[in-house]
C-alpha positions in Angstrom: 82.6 141.3 153.9 85.5 143.6 152.5 87.7 141.6 154.9 86.6 138.3 153.5 87.3 139.4 149.9 90.8 140.9 150.8 91.7 137.7 152.5 90.5 135.8 149.5 92.6 138.1 147.2 95.7 137.6 149.3 95.3 133.6 149.4 94.7 133.7 145.5 97.8 135.9 145.3 99.7 133.3 147.5 98.8 130.6 145.5 99.8 132.0 142.0 103.0 133.2 143.5 103.7 129.4 144.7 102.4 128.2 141.3 104.9 130.8 139.5 107.7 129.6 141.8 107.1 126.0 140.7 107.3 127.0 137.2 110.8 126.3 136.1 113.2 129.3 135.1 113.5 127.9 131.7 109.7 127.9 131.3 109.5 131.9 132.3 112.7 132.7 130.1 111.9 134.2 126.7 114.9 136.4 125.9 116.0 136.9 122.3 119.4 135.2 123.2 117.6 132.0 124.2 115.2 132.1 121.2 118.5 132.5 118.8 120.3 129.8 120.6 117.2 127.5 120.4 117.1 128.1 116.4 120.8 127.5 116.0 120.9 124.4 118.1 117.5 123.2 116.0 119.6 123.5 112.7 123.1 122.2 113.9 121.5 119.3 115.8 119.1 118.5 113.0 118.9 115.1 111.3 119.5 116.8 107.8 123.1 117.1 109.1 123.6 113.5 110.0 125.8 114.3 112.8 128.2 116.4 111.3 130.9 113.6 110.8 134.3 115.1 110.0 134.6 115.2 106.4 130.8 114.8 105.5 128.4 117.0 103.7 126.7 117.6 107.0 129.8 119.1 108.5 130.5 121.3 105.4 126.8 122.5 105.5 127.6 123.3 109.3 130.5 125.1 108.4 128.5 127.4 105.8 125.9 127.9 108.5 128.4 129.2 111.0 130.0 131.4 108.5 126.6 133.1 107.7 125.8 133.3 111.2 129.1 135.1 111.9 128.2 137.5 109.0 124.7 138.2 110.4 126.5 139.0 113.9 128.7 141.7 112.4 131.9 139.6 112.5 134.2 139.6 109.7 135.0 136.1 108.0 138.8 135.0 108.1 138.3 132.7 105.4 135.7 132.2 102.5 132.2 131.3 103.5 132.6 127.5 103.0 135.7 127.7 105.3 139.1 126.8 105.4 139.4 123.4 103.5 142.0 121.1 104.9 143.1 117.3 104.3 143.8 114.6 106.5 145.9 111.8 105.5 144.1 108.5 107.0 145.6 105.3 107.6 143.7 103.6 104.7 145.5 105.9 102.3 142.7 108.1 101.4 142.3 111.9 102.4 139.6 113.2 104.8 138.5 116.8 103.9 137.4 119.0 106.7 136.6 122.7 107.2 137.6 125.3 109.8 135.1 128.6 110.1 136.8 131.4 111.8 135.8 135.0 112.2 137.3 138.0 113.8 136.6 141.2 116.0 139.3 144.0 116.1 140.2 145.2 119.4 140.6 148.9 120.1 143.7 149.1 122.1 146.6 150.1 119.6 149.2 148.3 121.6 147.1 145.2 121.8 145.0 145.0 118.8 147.5 142.9 117.0 147.5 140.1 119.8 144.6 137.8 119.7 142.3 135.9 122.2 140.8 132.7 120.2 137.5 131.4 121.3 136.8 128.0 119.8 134.1 125.2 119.7 134.4 122.0 117.8 132.1 121.9 114.5 131.9 118.0 114.1 130.2 115.5 116.0 130.6 111.9 114.8 134.4 110.6 114.3 136.2 107.6 113.3 139.3 106.2 114.7 140.9 103.2 112.9 143.3 101.4 115.1 145.9 98.5 114.1 145.5 96.0 116.6 147.3 92.7 116.8 147.3 93.1 112.8 143.5 93.5 112.7 142.1 96.8 111.8 139.6 98.1 114.2 137.6 101.1 113.5 135.8 102.9 116.7 133.2 105.4 116.4 133.5 108.6 118.7 130.3 110.5 119.5 130.2 114.1 120.7 127.6 114.8 123.4 125.0 116.7 121.3 127.6 117.4 119.0 128.6 120.4 120.8 125.6 122.0 119.3 125.5 124.0 122.5 129.0 125.3 122.2 128.5 126.5 118.6 125.2 128.3 119.5 127.1 129.9 122.4 130.1 130.9 119.9 127.3 132.7 117.6 126.0 134.5 120.6 129.6 135.5 121.7 130.0 136.8 118.2 127.1 139.1 118.5 127.9 140.5 122.0 131.6 141.1 121.3 130.7 142.6 117.8 128.3 145.0 119.4 130.7 146.0 122.4 133.8 145.9 120.5 135.0 149.2 122.0 135.6 147.1 125.2 138.0 144.8 123.7 141.8 145.6 123.9 142.9 142.4 122.1 141.3 141.4 118.8 139.0 138.2 119.3 139.2 135.1 116.9 136.1 132.9 116.8 136.8 129.6 115.7 134.7 126.5 114.9 137.1 123.6 114.3 136.5 120.9 111.9 137.6 117.4 112.4 138.2 117.7 116.0 137.0 114.4 116.9 139.2 112.2 117.7 142.6 114.1 117.0 141.7 117.8 117.2 143.1 118.0 113.6 141.1 121.3 112.6 142.7 123.1 115.7 146.5 121.7 114.9 145.8 122.9 111.2 144.6 126.6 112.4 147.5 127.0 115.0 150.5 125.1 112.7 149.3 125.9 108.9 146.7 128.5 108.8 147.0 131.4 111.4 150.3 133.1 111.9 148.8 135.9 114.7 150.0 136.1 118.1 147.9 134.3 120.4 147.9 135.2 124.3 145.1 133.0 125.4 142.3 130.6 124.3 139.1 129.7 125.6 137.2 126.8 124.5 133.6 126.0 124.5 132.6 122.1 124.9 129.4 120.8 126.0 127.6 123.4 127.7 124.3 122.5 127.7 123.4 121.0 131.4 124.4 123.7 133.7 122.4 122.5 136.4 124.7 119.5 137.0 127.5 122.1 137.1 129.7 124.7 135.4 133.5 123.8 135.4 136.5 125.6 134.0 139.7 123.4 133.4 142.9 125.6 132.9 145.4 122.7 133.1 146.5 124.5 136.4 147.5 127.6 134.9 148.0 129.9 137.8 147.4 133.1 135.7 144.1 131.8 134.4 143.0 130.4 137.7 143.6 134.0 139.1 141.5 135.8 136.3 138.8 133.4 136.6 138.9 133.6 140.6 139.0 137.2 140.5 136.0 137.4 138.0 134.0 135.1 139.8 134.3 137.3 143.0 132.5 140.0 141.1 128.6 139.7 140.6 127.9 137.2 137.9 125.0 135.1 137.2 126.9 131.9 137.5 130.5 131.0 138.5 132.6 128.0 137.2 134.5 125.6 139.4 138.0 125.3 138.7 138.8 121.6 138.1 142.2 119.9 138.2 141.1 116.8 136.2 140.6 117.2 132.6 136.7 116.6 131.9 137.4 115.4 128.5 140.3 115.5 126.0 139.5 118.4 123.4 140.9 121.2 121.5 142.5 122.9 124.6 145.4 120.3 124.3 146.4 121.8 120.9 146.7 125.4 122.5 148.5 123.7 125.3 151.2 122.1 122.9 151.9 125.3 121.2 152.4 126.9 124.6 149.4 129.1 124.8 147.3 129.2 128.0 143.9 128.1 127.8 140.6 127.5 129.5 138.0 125.1 128.5 134.4 125.9 129.8 132.2 122.8 130.1 129.1 121.7 132.0 130.3 118.0 131.6 129.4 115.1 129.4 125.6 114.9 128.9 123.8 111.2 130.1 123.3 110.7 126.7 126.9 111.0 125.5 126.9 107.7 123.6 123.8 108.2 121.7 124.2 108.1 118.0 122.6 111.6 117.3 122.3 115.0 118.7 119.6 115.2 121.7 118.9 118.9 121.8 115.9 118.2 124.2 118.2 117.9 127.2 119.7 121.3 126.8 119.1 123.8 129.5 118.9 127.0 127.8 118.4 129.1 131.0 121.8 127.9 132.4 123.3 128.5 128.8 122.5 132.1 129.1 123.9 132.5 132.4 127.2 130.8 131.3 127.3 133.0 128.3 127.1 136.1 130.4 130.2 134.8 132.3 132.2 133.7 129.6 131.7 136.9 127.6 133.0 138.8 130.6 135.9 136.4 130.9 136.8 137.2 127.4 136.4 140.8 128.0 138.9 140.4 130.8 141.4 138.6 129.1 141.4 141.0 126.1 142.3 143.8 128.4 144.3 142.2 131.1 148.1 141.6 131.0 148.6 138.1 129.0 148.8 135.2 131.2 152.1 133.4 131.2 152.0 130.0 130.1 154.4 128.5 132.6 153.9 131.2 135.7 156.7 131.8 137.8 156.7 130.7 141.6 156.0 134.2 142.5 152.9 134.4 140.3 151.6 131.0 141.8 152.2 132.3 145.4 150.5 135.5 144.4 147.3 133.4 143.2 147.2 131.7 146.6 146.9 134.9 148.3 146.9 138.3 146.6 146.4 140.1 150.0 148.1 138.2 153.0 145.8 137.3 155.8 142.6 138.2 153.3 140.4 135.2 152.0 138.6 135.6 148.5 134.9 136.1 149.4 133.9 132.8 147.4 136.6 130.8 149.3 135.1 131.3 152.6 133.8 128.4 154.6 131.0 130.8 155.8 130.8 133.7 153.5 130.2 137.6 154.8 126.5 138.3 154.9 124.8 141.6 154.6 121.3 141.8 156.5 121.1 138.2 156.7 122.1 137.0 153.1 125.4 136.0 151.8 124.1 136.8 148.2 126.0 140.1 147.0 122.9 141.1 145.1 121.4 141.7 148.2 124.0 144.4 149.4 123.5 145.9 145.9 119.7 146.1 146.0 119.2 147.1 149.7 122.2 149.2 150.3 124.1 150.3 147.0 121.2 151.0 144.8 119.0 152.5 147.6 121.3 155.1 148.7 123.1 155.8 145.4 122.8 159.3 143.9 123.6 159.6 140.2 126.0 162.6 140.1 123.9 165.7 138.4 127.0 166.4 136.3 127.2 162.9 134.9 123.5 163.1 134.0 123.8 166.2 132.3 126.9 165.1 130.3 125.1 161.8 129.4 127.9 159.6 131.4 127.0 156.4 132.1 128.8 152.7 132.7 130.2 150.7 135.6 132.7 150.7 138.3 134.5 147.6 139.5 134.9 148.1 143.3 137.1 146.3 145.3 136.9 146.1 149.2 137.4 144.0 152.2 135.1 143.1 155.1 137.3 142.7 158.1 136.9 140.1 161.3 134.4 142.9 162.7 132.5 143.2 159.6 133.8 146.6 159.0 134.0 147.5 155.2 137.7 148.6 154.7 140.2 149.1 152.0 137.7 150.4 149.5 139.0 150.9 145.9 138.1 151.4 142.1 139.8 148.6 140.1 138.1 149.9 136.7 136.1 152.8 136.4 134.2 154.3 133.3 134.5 157.9 134.6 135.7 159.5 137.6 132.5 161.1 138.5 130.8 157.5 138.7 134.0 156.2 140.6 133.7 158.9 143.4 130.1 158.1 144.1 130.4 154.4 144.0 133.3 154.6 146.6 131.2 156.9 148.5 128.2 154.7 149.2 130.3 151.5 149.8 132.4 153.0 152.2 129.2 154.2 154.1 128.1 150.6 154.1 126.8 149.4 157.6 128.5 146.5 159.2 128.5 143.1 157.8 128.6 139.7 159.6 132.1 138.6 159.0 133.2 135.5 157.0 134.7 132.3 158.7 137.5 129.9 157.7 137.8 126.9 160.1 135.4 128.3 162.4 137.6 131.5 162.8 136.4 135.0 161.7 138.3 136.3 158.8 139.0 139.3 156.6 137.3 138.6 153.3 137.9 140.5 149.9 135.0 141.3 147.6 134.7 143.0 144.2 131.4 144.3 142.8 130.3 146.2 139.7 128.1 149.2 140.5 126.1 150.1 137.3 125.1 153.7 136.2 122.4 153.7 133.8 120.5 156.4 132.4 116.8 155.9 131.5 115.6 157.3 127.9 112.9 159.6 128.1 109.5 158.2 126.7 
Protein backbone atom coordinates (compact mmCIF):
# COMPACT_ATOMS: atom_id res chain seq x y z
CA UNK A 1 0.00 0.00 0.00
CA UNK A 2 2.82 2.38 0.92
CA UNK A 3 4.48 1.61 -2.42
CA UNK A 4 1.26 2.42 -4.29
CA UNK A 5 0.87 5.75 -2.46
CA UNK A 6 4.53 6.60 -3.08
CA UNK A 7 4.16 5.78 -6.78
CA UNK A 8 1.04 7.95 -6.99
CA UNK A 9 2.89 10.84 -5.38
CA UNK A 10 5.78 10.47 -7.83
CA UNK A 11 3.38 10.44 -10.80
CA UNK A 12 1.57 13.52 -9.48
CA UNK A 13 4.87 15.32 -8.95
CA UNK A 14 5.91 14.45 -12.50
CA UNK A 15 2.63 15.75 -13.93
CA UNK A 16 2.93 19.00 -11.97
CA UNK A 17 6.54 19.44 -13.08
CA UNK A 18 5.54 18.96 -16.72
CA UNK A 19 2.66 21.40 -16.33
CA UNK A 20 5.02 23.95 -14.84
CA UNK A 21 7.48 23.36 -17.66
CA UNK A 22 4.74 24.04 -20.20
CA UNK A 23 3.94 27.30 -18.43
CA UNK A 24 5.86 30.13 -20.08
CA UNK A 25 8.72 31.80 -18.31
CA UNK A 26 6.83 35.06 -18.63
CA UNK A 27 3.87 33.62 -16.69
CA UNK A 28 6.13 32.52 -13.86
CA UNK A 29 8.00 35.81 -13.71
CA UNK A 30 6.86 38.33 -11.13
CA UNK A 31 9.87 40.49 -10.45
CA UNK A 32 9.65 44.11 -9.35
CA UNK A 33 11.54 45.07 -12.53
CA UNK A 34 8.95 43.43 -14.78
CA UNK A 35 6.06 44.99 -12.88
CA UNK A 36 7.66 48.43 -13.18
CA UNK A 37 8.28 48.01 -16.91
CA UNK A 38 4.68 46.94 -17.46
CA UNK A 39 3.43 50.05 -15.65
CA UNK A 40 5.74 52.35 -17.64
CA UNK A 41 4.77 50.77 -20.95
CA UNK A 42 1.11 50.92 -19.91
CA UNK A 43 1.32 54.69 -19.59
CA UNK A 44 3.66 55.44 -22.50
CA UNK A 45 1.64 53.25 -24.87
CA UNK A 46 -1.74 54.48 -23.64
CA UNK A 47 -4.29 55.91 -26.05
CA UNK A 48 -4.34 59.10 -23.94
CA UNK A 49 -0.94 60.08 -25.39
CA UNK A 50 -2.27 59.66 -28.93
CA UNK A 51 0.87 58.02 -30.27
CA UNK A 52 3.29 60.62 -28.86
CA UNK A 53 3.70 62.28 -32.26
CA UNK A 54 6.56 64.76 -32.42
CA UNK A 55 5.37 68.16 -31.23
CA UNK A 56 2.08 66.86 -29.84
CA UNK A 57 0.70 67.25 -26.32
CA UNK A 58 1.06 63.48 -26.01
CA UNK A 59 4.81 63.75 -26.55
CA UNK A 60 4.99 66.64 -24.05
CA UNK A 61 3.11 64.54 -21.47
CA UNK A 62 5.48 61.63 -22.12
CA UNK A 63 8.42 64.00 -21.58
CA UNK A 64 7.06 65.07 -18.19
CA UNK A 65 6.50 61.43 -17.27
CA UNK A 66 10.10 60.49 -18.14
CA UNK A 67 11.42 63.40 -16.06
CA UNK A 68 9.33 62.31 -13.07
CA UNK A 69 10.44 58.69 -13.39
CA UNK A 70 14.11 59.68 -13.66
CA UNK A 71 13.76 61.69 -10.45
CA UNK A 72 12.07 58.75 -8.71
CA UNK A 73 15.03 56.57 -9.73
CA UNK A 74 17.46 58.98 -8.06
CA UNK A 75 18.95 60.48 -11.24
CA UNK A 76 19.56 64.22 -11.58
CA UNK A 77 17.78 66.07 -14.39
CA UNK A 78 19.84 67.91 -16.95
CA UNK A 79 16.90 70.11 -17.95
CA UNK A 80 13.65 71.35 -16.31
CA UNK A 81 10.95 68.73 -15.74
CA UNK A 82 9.13 69.62 -18.97
CA UNK A 83 12.35 68.85 -20.85
CA UNK A 84 14.57 70.86 -23.19
CA UNK A 85 12.23 72.55 -25.67
CA UNK A 86 13.54 73.00 -29.20
CA UNK A 87 12.03 73.97 -32.56
CA UNK A 88 12.21 72.45 -36.03
CA UNK A 89 11.46 74.54 -39.10
CA UNK A 90 9.20 72.55 -41.39
CA UNK A 91 8.83 72.83 -45.20
CA UNK A 92 5.40 74.38 -44.67
CA UNK A 93 7.09 77.32 -42.92
CA UNK A 94 5.76 76.66 -39.43
CA UNK A 95 7.84 75.43 -36.48
CA UNK A 96 7.39 72.05 -34.82
CA UNK A 97 8.21 72.17 -31.12
CA UNK A 98 9.52 69.09 -29.37
CA UNK A 99 11.28 68.06 -26.15
CA UNK A 100 14.40 66.24 -25.05
CA UNK A 101 14.50 64.75 -21.56
CA UNK A 102 17.88 63.96 -20.03
CA UNK A 103 19.19 62.88 -16.64
CA UNK A 104 22.69 62.11 -15.47
CA UNK A 105 24.49 59.87 -13.01
CA UNK A 106 27.95 60.98 -11.96
CA UNK A 107 30.86 58.57 -12.23
CA UNK A 108 33.32 57.98 -9.41
CA UNK A 109 36.64 57.89 -11.24
CA UNK A 110 38.37 61.25 -10.83
CA UNK A 111 40.04 60.93 -14.24
CA UNK A 112 36.98 59.68 -16.13
CA UNK A 113 33.91 61.26 -14.50
CA UNK A 114 34.00 64.34 -16.78
CA UNK A 115 33.62 62.04 -19.80
CA UNK A 116 30.24 60.54 -20.64
CA UNK A 117 28.44 57.48 -21.91
CA UNK A 118 25.07 58.45 -23.45
CA UNK A 119 22.21 55.96 -23.26
CA UNK A 120 19.28 57.04 -25.42
CA UNK A 121 15.81 55.96 -26.51
CA UNK A 122 13.50 57.87 -28.82
CA UNK A 123 10.55 59.52 -27.13
CA UNK A 124 8.11 59.98 -30.01
CA UNK A 125 6.13 57.47 -32.01
CA UNK A 126 4.21 58.86 -34.97
CA UNK A 127 6.06 61.16 -37.30
CA UNK A 128 5.35 62.82 -40.64
CA UNK A 129 7.64 63.70 -43.49
CA UNK A 130 6.55 66.21 -46.15
CA UNK A 131 8.08 65.65 -49.57
CA UNK A 132 7.95 67.73 -52.73
CA UNK A 133 7.58 65.24 -55.56
CA UNK A 134 7.10 66.39 -59.14
CA UNK A 135 5.76 69.70 -57.91
CA UNK A 136 3.22 68.05 -55.58
CA UNK A 137 3.38 67.97 -51.79
CA UNK A 138 3.27 64.44 -50.41
CA UNK A 139 3.00 63.73 -46.70
CA UNK A 140 4.11 60.31 -45.47
CA UNK A 141 3.40 59.03 -41.96
CA UNK A 142 5.98 56.95 -40.09
CA UNK A 143 5.04 54.61 -37.27
CA UNK A 144 7.44 53.46 -34.59
CA UNK A 145 6.91 49.83 -33.64
CA UNK A 146 5.30 50.06 -30.22
CA UNK A 147 6.47 53.65 -30.19
CA UNK A 148 9.62 52.39 -28.51
CA UNK A 149 7.72 52.22 -25.24
CA UNK A 150 9.90 49.16 -24.61
CA UNK A 151 13.12 51.16 -25.00
CA UNK A 152 11.83 53.99 -22.79
CA UNK A 153 10.75 51.55 -20.07
CA UNK A 154 14.18 49.96 -20.19
CA UNK A 155 15.83 53.40 -20.03
CA UNK A 156 13.95 54.07 -16.78
CA UNK A 157 15.10 50.76 -15.29
CA UNK A 158 18.68 51.50 -16.29
CA UNK A 159 18.41 54.82 -14.45
CA UNK A 160 17.34 52.86 -11.37
CA UNK A 161 20.15 50.32 -11.55
CA UNK A 162 22.90 52.72 -12.53
CA UNK A 163 21.86 55.14 -9.80
CA UNK A 164 21.83 52.41 -7.17
CA UNK A 165 25.23 51.10 -8.29
CA UNK A 166 26.84 54.39 -9.28
CA UNK A 167 30.04 53.49 -7.37
CA UNK A 168 30.72 50.99 -10.18
CA UNK A 169 30.77 53.73 -12.82
CA UNK A 170 34.00 55.31 -13.97
CA UNK A 171 32.57 57.69 -16.54
CA UNK A 172 29.36 59.58 -15.93
CA UNK A 173 26.20 58.41 -17.72
CA UNK A 174 23.62 60.55 -19.54
CA UNK A 175 20.13 59.05 -19.97
CA UNK A 176 18.44 60.70 -22.95
CA UNK A 177 14.83 60.38 -24.15
CA UNK A 178 15.05 62.20 -27.46
CA UNK A 179 12.09 63.97 -29.04
CA UNK A 180 11.24 64.36 -32.73
CA UNK A 181 13.26 61.29 -33.57
CA UNK A 182 11.05 60.22 -36.45
CA UNK A 183 11.89 60.70 -39.20
CA UNK A 184 15.00 62.93 -38.98
CA UNK A 185 16.54 62.25 -35.52
CA UNK A 186 16.08 65.95 -34.75
CA UNK A 187 16.17 65.62 -30.95
CA UNK A 188 19.47 63.76 -30.89
CA UNK A 189 20.96 66.17 -33.42
CA UNK A 190 19.90 69.11 -31.25
CA UNK A 191 21.31 67.47 -28.11
CA UNK A 192 24.69 66.86 -29.75
CA UNK A 193 25.04 70.12 -31.67
CA UNK A 194 23.18 72.74 -29.64
CA UNK A 195 22.52 71.54 -26.11
CA UNK A 196 25.20 69.32 -24.59
CA UNK A 197 28.86 70.26 -24.62
CA UNK A 198 30.45 67.42 -22.63
CA UNK A 199 32.94 64.86 -23.93
CA UNK A 200 31.01 61.77 -25.04
CA UNK A 201 33.16 58.63 -25.36
CA UNK A 202 30.43 56.22 -26.49
CA UNK A 203 26.68 55.93 -26.98
CA UNK A 204 24.16 53.14 -26.45
CA UNK A 205 20.77 53.27 -28.16
CA UNK A 206 17.72 51.27 -27.05
CA UNK A 207 15.28 50.75 -29.89
CA UNK A 208 12.43 48.23 -30.17
CA UNK A 209 13.48 45.75 -27.49
CA UNK A 210 10.16 44.04 -26.94
CA UNK A 211 10.38 40.73 -28.81
CA UNK A 212 13.58 39.11 -27.64
CA UNK A 213 12.49 35.56 -28.45
CA UNK A 214 12.91 36.39 -32.14
CA UNK A 215 16.48 37.62 -31.59
CA UNK A 216 18.62 40.16 -29.77
CA UNK A 217 20.99 42.22 -31.90
CA UNK A 218 23.81 44.73 -31.53
CA UNK A 219 24.57 47.09 -34.41
CA UNK A 220 27.87 48.97 -34.12
CA UNK A 221 28.44 50.14 -37.71
CA UNK A 222 31.25 47.53 -37.66
CA UNK A 223 33.27 49.41 -35.05
CA UNK A 224 36.04 46.98 -34.07
CA UNK A 225 36.52 48.33 -30.53
CA UNK A 226 32.81 48.05 -29.70
CA UNK A 227 32.63 44.62 -31.32
CA UNK A 228 35.48 43.49 -29.10
CA UNK A 229 33.77 44.86 -25.97
CA UNK A 230 30.49 43.12 -26.82
CA UNK A 231 32.21 39.84 -27.70
CA UNK A 232 34.21 39.85 -24.47
CA UNK A 233 31.10 40.59 -22.41
CA UNK A 234 29.17 37.85 -24.17
CA UNK A 235 31.96 35.47 -23.17
CA UNK A 236 31.03 36.00 -19.53
CA UNK A 237 28.00 34.51 -17.84
CA UNK A 238 25.04 36.57 -19.09
CA UNK A 239 21.29 35.87 -19.24
CA UNK A 240 21.32 36.59 -22.99
CA UNK A 241 23.94 37.47 -25.62
CA UNK A 242 23.29 39.76 -28.58
CA UNK A 243 24.31 38.84 -32.10
CA UNK A 244 26.50 41.49 -33.71
CA UNK A 245 25.01 42.39 -37.09
CA UNK A 246 26.70 44.20 -39.97
CA UNK A 247 23.44 45.25 -41.66
CA UNK A 248 21.65 48.21 -40.06
CA UNK A 249 18.39 46.89 -38.55
CA UNK A 250 16.72 50.28 -38.97
CA UNK A 251 17.69 53.92 -39.33
CA UNK A 252 17.63 55.59 -35.93
CA UNK A 253 19.38 57.97 -33.56
CA UNK A 254 22.68 56.09 -33.64
CA UNK A 255 23.29 57.81 -36.99
CA UNK A 256 23.58 61.19 -35.26
CA UNK A 257 26.31 59.88 -32.96
CA UNK A 258 28.07 58.38 -35.96
CA UNK A 259 27.92 61.73 -37.76
CA UNK A 260 29.57 63.28 -34.68
CA UNK A 261 32.27 60.57 -34.76
CA UNK A 262 31.09 59.01 -31.51
CA UNK A 263 31.26 55.18 -31.35
CA UNK A 264 27.75 53.86 -30.80
CA UNK A 265 25.89 50.59 -30.47
CA UNK A 266 22.17 50.09 -31.02
CA UNK A 267 20.56 47.20 -29.15
CA UNK A 268 17.33 45.95 -30.68
CA UNK A 269 15.20 42.84 -31.00
CA UNK A 270 14.07 44.02 -34.44
CA UNK A 271 10.88 45.40 -35.87
CA UNK A 272 7.66 43.90 -34.59
CA UNK A 273 5.18 42.17 -36.90
CA UNK A 274 2.77 45.01 -36.09
CA UNK A 275 5.29 47.65 -37.22
CA UNK A 276 2.81 49.49 -39.46
CA UNK A 277 -0.03 49.67 -36.94
CA UNK A 278 -1.27 53.12 -36.09
CA UNK A 279 -0.87 52.83 -32.35
CA UNK A 280 1.23 51.08 -29.75
CA UNK A 281 0.66 47.37 -29.18
CA UNK A 282 2.00 46.60 -25.69
CA UNK A 283 0.34 43.19 -25.65
CA UNK A 284 3.07 41.77 -27.91
CA UNK A 285 5.91 42.64 -25.54
CA UNK A 286 7.86 39.79 -23.92
CA UNK A 287 8.84 41.15 -20.52
CA UNK A 288 10.89 38.11 -19.53
CA UNK A 289 13.18 38.73 -22.50
CA UNK A 290 13.23 42.46 -21.82
CA UNK A 291 14.50 41.76 -18.30
CA UNK A 292 17.31 39.57 -19.67
CA UNK A 293 18.26 42.21 -22.23
CA UNK A 294 18.20 44.84 -19.49
CA UNK A 295 20.72 42.87 -17.45
CA UNK A 296 23.06 42.52 -20.43
CA UNK A 297 22.79 46.19 -21.45
CA UNK A 298 23.37 47.31 -17.86
CA UNK A 299 26.57 45.25 -17.73
CA UNK A 300 27.63 46.67 -21.10
CA UNK A 301 27.20 50.24 -19.88
CA UNK A 302 29.21 49.54 -16.71
CA UNK A 303 31.94 48.02 -18.87
CA UNK A 304 32.00 50.99 -21.26
CA UNK A 305 32.09 53.42 -18.34
CA UNK A 306 35.31 51.89 -17.04
CA UNK A 307 37.12 50.59 -20.12
CA UNK A 308 39.44 52.49 -22.42
CA UNK A 309 37.40 54.75 -24.69
CA UNK A 310 36.67 53.02 -28.00
CA UNK A 311 38.17 54.58 -31.11
CA UNK A 312 35.73 55.83 -33.69
CA UNK A 313 37.90 54.54 -36.51
CA UNK A 314 40.17 51.93 -34.93
CA UNK A 315 43.60 51.25 -36.39
CA UNK A 316 44.30 48.06 -38.36
CA UNK A 317 46.18 46.80 -35.34
CA UNK A 318 43.02 47.14 -33.21
CA UNK A 319 40.96 45.36 -35.87
CA UNK A 320 43.47 42.51 -36.04
CA UNK A 321 43.43 42.26 -32.25
CA UNK A 322 39.65 41.89 -32.29
CA UNK A 323 39.96 38.98 -34.70
CA UNK A 324 42.33 37.20 -32.35
CA UNK A 325 42.97 38.39 -28.80
CA UNK A 326 45.25 35.35 -28.39
CA UNK A 327 46.76 33.75 -31.50
CA UNK A 328 45.43 30.25 -31.97
CA UNK A 329 42.73 30.65 -29.31
CA UNK A 330 39.04 30.79 -30.30
CA UNK A 331 36.50 32.68 -28.15
CA UNK A 332 34.15 30.22 -26.41
CA UNK A 333 30.99 31.46 -28.16
CA UNK A 334 32.65 31.39 -31.61
CA UNK A 335 33.41 27.64 -31.53
CA UNK A 336 31.43 25.47 -33.96
CA UNK A 337 31.14 22.98 -31.10
CA UNK A 338 31.58 24.68 -27.74
CA UNK A 339 33.61 23.14 -24.91
CA UNK A 340 31.45 21.18 -22.49
CA UNK A 341 31.71 20.33 -18.79
CA UNK A 342 29.97 17.18 -17.52
CA UNK A 343 28.18 16.88 -20.83
CA UNK A 344 26.88 20.47 -20.96
CA UNK A 345 28.16 23.49 -22.92
CA UNK A 346 26.19 25.81 -20.62
CA UNK A 347 28.70 27.73 -18.43
CA UNK A 348 26.22 27.75 -15.55
CA UNK A 349 26.68 23.98 -15.20
CA UNK A 350 30.40 24.49 -14.56
CA UNK A 351 29.64 27.21 -12.02
CA UNK A 352 26.97 25.23 -10.18
CA UNK A 353 28.46 21.74 -10.27
CA UNK A 354 32.09 22.65 -9.75
CA UNK A 355 32.88 26.24 -8.80
CA UNK A 356 30.17 26.86 -6.20
CA UNK A 357 30.29 23.29 -4.98
CA UNK A 358 33.98 23.46 -4.04
CA UNK A 359 34.36 27.20 -3.42
CA UNK A 360 35.46 28.03 0.14
CA UNK A 361 34.61 31.54 1.27
CA UNK A 362 37.87 32.92 2.78
CA UNK A 363 37.45 33.16 6.56
CA UNK A 364 39.22 36.53 6.67
CA UNK A 365 36.81 37.84 4.02
CA UNK A 366 33.83 36.66 6.07
CA UNK A 367 35.18 38.33 9.21
CA UNK A 368 35.73 41.60 7.33
CA UNK A 369 32.38 41.45 5.50
CA UNK A 370 34.07 41.39 2.09
CA UNK A 371 31.93 40.37 -0.85
CA UNK A 372 31.87 40.98 -4.60
CA UNK A 373 32.83 39.17 -7.76
CA UNK A 374 35.93 38.10 -9.63
CA UNK A 375 36.05 37.97 -13.43
CA UNK A 376 38.26 35.02 -14.35
CA UNK A 377 39.68 34.41 -17.81
CA UNK A 378 40.93 30.94 -18.75
CA UNK A 379 41.69 28.71 -21.74
CA UNK A 380 40.46 25.17 -22.38
CA UNK A 381 43.13 23.52 -24.55
CA UNK A 382 42.81 20.77 -27.17
CA UNK A 383 43.06 18.10 -24.46
CA UNK A 384 40.32 19.71 -22.36
CA UNK A 385 42.77 20.98 -19.74
CA UNK A 386 42.05 24.31 -18.05
CA UNK A 387 45.09 26.59 -18.52
CA UNK A 388 46.13 30.25 -18.46
CA UNK A 389 43.82 31.04 -15.53
CA UNK A 390 43.97 34.70 -14.52
CA UNK A 391 41.79 37.32 -12.84
CA UNK A 392 40.75 40.12 -15.18
CA UNK A 393 38.80 42.08 -12.54
CA UNK A 394 38.58 41.48 -8.83
CA UNK A 395 36.72 43.00 -5.88
CA UNK A 396 39.41 41.93 -3.39
CA UNK A 397 42.67 39.88 -3.37
CA UNK A 398 41.19 37.36 -0.90
CA UNK A 399 38.28 36.62 -3.22
CA UNK A 400 40.56 36.56 -6.25
CA UNK A 401 42.86 33.96 -4.71
CA UNK A 402 39.99 31.58 -3.96
CA UNK A 403 38.32 32.03 -7.38
CA UNK A 404 41.60 31.23 -9.14
CA UNK A 405 42.22 28.22 -6.91
CA UNK A 406 38.92 26.52 -7.59
CA UNK A 407 39.01 27.10 -11.36
CA UNK A 408 42.63 25.93 -11.67
CA UNK A 409 41.57 22.69 -9.93
CA UNK A 410 38.83 22.05 -12.53
CA UNK A 411 38.52 18.54 -13.97
CA UNK A 412 39.02 18.15 -17.72
CA UNK A 413 36.47 19.51 -20.15
CA UNK A 414 35.51 18.17 -23.56
CA UNK A 415 37.40 20.58 -25.85
CA UNK A 416 35.76 22.86 -28.39
CA UNK A 417 35.97 22.31 -32.13
CA UNK A 418 36.29 24.45 -35.22
CA UNK A 419 35.88 22.86 -38.62
CA UNK A 420 35.82 19.46 -36.97
CA UNK A 421 39.21 19.97 -35.29
CA UNK A 422 39.86 20.37 -31.57
CA UNK A 423 40.93 23.92 -30.67
CA UNK A 424 41.99 26.01 -27.72
CA UNK A 425 39.06 28.12 -26.55
CA UNK A 426 38.91 31.11 -24.24
CA UNK A 427 36.22 31.69 -21.62
CA UNK A 428 35.50 34.38 -19.04
CA UNK A 429 33.25 33.84 -16.02
CA UNK A 430 32.22 35.92 -13.05
CA UNK A 431 32.59 34.14 -9.71
CA UNK A 432 30.23 35.68 -7.17
CA UNK A 433 30.93 35.96 -3.44
CA UNK A 434 27.86 36.92 -1.42
CA UNK A 435 27.40 36.89 2.35
CA UNK A 436 23.96 35.92 3.62
CA UNK A 437 22.40 38.21 6.20
CA UNK A 438 21.58 36.56 9.48
CA UNK A 439 17.85 36.44 10.17
